C-alpha positions in Angstrom: 90.6 105.6 19.7 88.1 106.0 22.4 88.4 109.8 22.7 87.6 111.1 19.1 87.4 114.9 18.1 83.7 114.7 18.3 83.7 113.2 21.7 86.1 115.9 23.0 83.9 118.6 21.4 80.9 117.0 23.1 82.4 117.1 26.5 83.8 120.7 26.1 80.3 121.9 25.0 78.8 120.3 28.0 81.3 121.4 30.8 82.9 124.3 29.2 81.6 127.5 27.5 81.4 126.1 23.8 82.5 123.1 21.7 85.8 124.5 21.1 86.5 125.6 24.8 88.9 122.7 25.6 91.3 124.7 27.5 89.2 125.8 30.4 89.8 124.1 33.7 86.2 122.5 33.8 86.7 121.0 30.4 90.1 119.6 31.0 88.7 118.1 34.3 85.9 116.8 32.3 88.2 115.1 29.7 90.4 113.6 32.3 87.6 112.1 34.1 86.2 110.4 30.8 89.9 109.2 30.2 90.2 107.8 33.7 86.9 106.0 33.4 88.0 104.5 30.1 91.4 103.3 31.7 89.6 101.9 34.9 87.5 99.8 32.6 90.7 98.4 30.9 92.3 97.8 34.4 89.5 95.9 35.4 90.0 93.5 32.2 93.9 93.6 32.4 94.9 93.6 36.1 98.6 93.1 35.2 98.8 95.8 32.7 101.3 98.1 34.3 101.6 100.7 31.5 98.0 101.3 31.7 98.1 101.7 35.6 100.8 104.1 35.3 98.9 106.3 32.8 95.9 105.8 35.0 97.8 107.3 38.2 99.3 110.0 36.2 95.8 111.1 34.7 94.3 111.1 38.1 97.4 113.4 39.5 96.7 115.6 36.7 93.1 115.9 37.2 93.9 116.4 41.3 96.1 119.1 40.5 93.6 120.9 38.1 90.9 120.5 40.9 93.3 122.1 43.5 94.1 124.8 40.9 90.3 125.5 40.2 89.7 125.4 44.1 92.3 128.0 44.9 91.2 130.5 42.3 87.3 130.0 42.3 85.6 127.8 44.6 82.3 128.2 43.3 83.4 126.7 39.7 85.2 124.1 41.7 82.0 123.0 43.6 80.0 123.1 40.5 82.3 120.7 38.4 82.6 118.2 41.4 78.8 118.0 41.6 78.5 117.9 37.8 80.8 115.2 37.4 80.0 113.4 40.8 83.4 113.2 42.2 84.3 112.6 45.8 85.9 115.3 47.7 
């Protein structure tokens, strides 16, 4: 599997408070972004894979809702995570 426990802990440590902090909004957004990048690469190889496309659209929606939540609650954290992950907005 592409997202192992070690990779998830690494992402959480980089964007969250510590390696076990997978529940914070920043960590979740970073994990979603990692998964979106992986699925995007799969979609480039398999253009007709509708199951992967649906999963990709669902993940993008989840990340968008999480970013909207973060923007409403703490705009500084929102700006920081957008800048760190190099997301458009």
